[in-house]
Residue, then its C-alpha position, 0 to 999 in steps of 0.5 A: x500500500x505504501x509503495x502504491x501511494x509513493x508511486x502515485x505521488x511521484x506521478x503527480x510531481x513528475x515534471x512535464x517533458x517538453x520537446x526542444x524547439x524554438x520558443x514561441x510567444x503564447x500570445x501569437x498562438x492562432x487558430x491557423x497554428x492549431x490547425x497546423x499542429x493537428x495537420x502535422x499529427x495526422x501526417x507525421x507517421x511514415x505509414x500515413x504517406x503513400x509513396x507510390x513506388x514505381x517498378x523502376x524504383x522511383x517515387x515521389x517524396x518530400x523535398x530535402x532542399x527548398x529554394x525559399x526565395x527571393x522573388x525576382x532574385x533568380x530562383x528559376x535560373x538557379x533551379x534550371x542550372x541545378x537541374x543539370x546535376x543528375x542527382x537533382x529532381x526538381x519540381x517544375x511549378x511553384x508549389x506554394x504549400x507553406x504560404x497558401x492556406x488552402x494548400x497547407x490545409x491539404x496536408x503533407x500527402x498533397x505536398x508529396x503529390x506535387x513532387x517529381x518522381x525521384x530515385x533514392x539517391x536523388x535530392x528532391x528540390x522545390x522552389x517557391x520565392x514567396x516563402x522567404x517573405x512569408x512570416x508563417x513559413x519558417x516555422x512550418x518548414x521547421x516542423x516538417x523537417x528541422x534538418x532541411x537545407x535551404x537555398x536563398x538567392x538574392x540580388x541588389x535590393x534596388x534592382x530587385x524592386x525594378x524587376x518586381x515592378x517589371x514583372x507585374x507591368x508585363x503581366x498587365x500588358x499581356x492582359x491588355x490592362x493599364x498599369x501605373x508607372x513605377x514612379x507612381x509606386x515609388x513616390x508618395x507625397x514627394x517622398x519615397x513610398x516605403x509602404x510599396x510591397x516591392x520595397x518591403x520584399x527587398x528588406x532582406x534582414x527583416x525576413x532573414x531574422x525570421x528564418x534564423x529563429x528556426x534554422x542556423x545559418x549553416x543550413x541556409x546557403x545564400x546564392x549571389x544572384x548578381x554573380x549568377x547572372x554574370x558568371x554562373x559556374x562558380x556560384x553553382x559549384x558552391x551550391x553543389x558543395x552545400x548540398x554535398x553533391x558530387x561535382x558534376x556541373x561544369x563550365x561547359x554547361x553554360x554559354x553566353x547567348x548574345x541575342x538574349x543577353x544572358x547565359x543559357x544551358x548546354x546539357x548533353x549537347x542540347x541547348x536551352x535558355x530561360x523563358x523569354x520573360x526572363x531578362x526583360x529591360x527595366x523601366x527608365x527611372x529618374x537618376x535622383x529617384x534611383x539615388x533615393x532608393x539606394x540611400x534607403x537600402x543602405x542601412x538595411x543592407x548593412x544590417x543584413x551583411x552583419x546578420x549573415x557575416x558576409x557582404x555583397x556588391x550592392x549599391 
């Protein structure tokens, strides 16, 4: 009887075992996060997944690497160049699993179903540039795989803003819809419009801080998008090393297309270039307005350099 009572007391006073994970302010708990936890509980068991293994040994699997951004930073070019490696299986389309609620609620099985067929020795990669600037995404990726290797490609923030505008402008032109000039977005009441979304997306240090809450810096490889455009091979070599891939991509896989004005790919004698939508000319912007843009990004860029421990050749 005494032994029974002692055991009961020990059960009552035994401290709760809490798994190690990044601290989250309880005030930020939302219905979405509750849904997320239930989603992960339902899909965390291996037996819940249908791998659909084919007779040749290939199957769809969760990605081991994600290109998280940045929008108009060169994510498509990076994915296409990385696909030259025989040990890479890349998803063709942007999946938007972690940032679109209607996709996220579908669960991890849905996510797997969006992946390409791959062999056991291959690394599955998906890219969705919006992930980098979406506040909820880092925690969601961490909950799926805390050992995920992440690729982030960045360009000069000012140039990225112009590319961002250019893409939306051409999208409207193709639909025969009018679209305001870039000055109308960049200037408000005579001053730089810092509320313009394209500018916010270029404040890299703010978004990077969010990712570093969940992933150490050695899990995030930053690709210099400006260098990738000018000389792609050295940047791809660094990506191969980060992903622990054997060196298979060579300088001969790249050639400069004078007509298009950027590098194209050569794979087993077959040549291919990025879509015609890439490399579009930016709008002409007044020099003084460009200087305002460069001046605005000076301090944010400095903070980003300090955060990641390296510098980039930006204005």
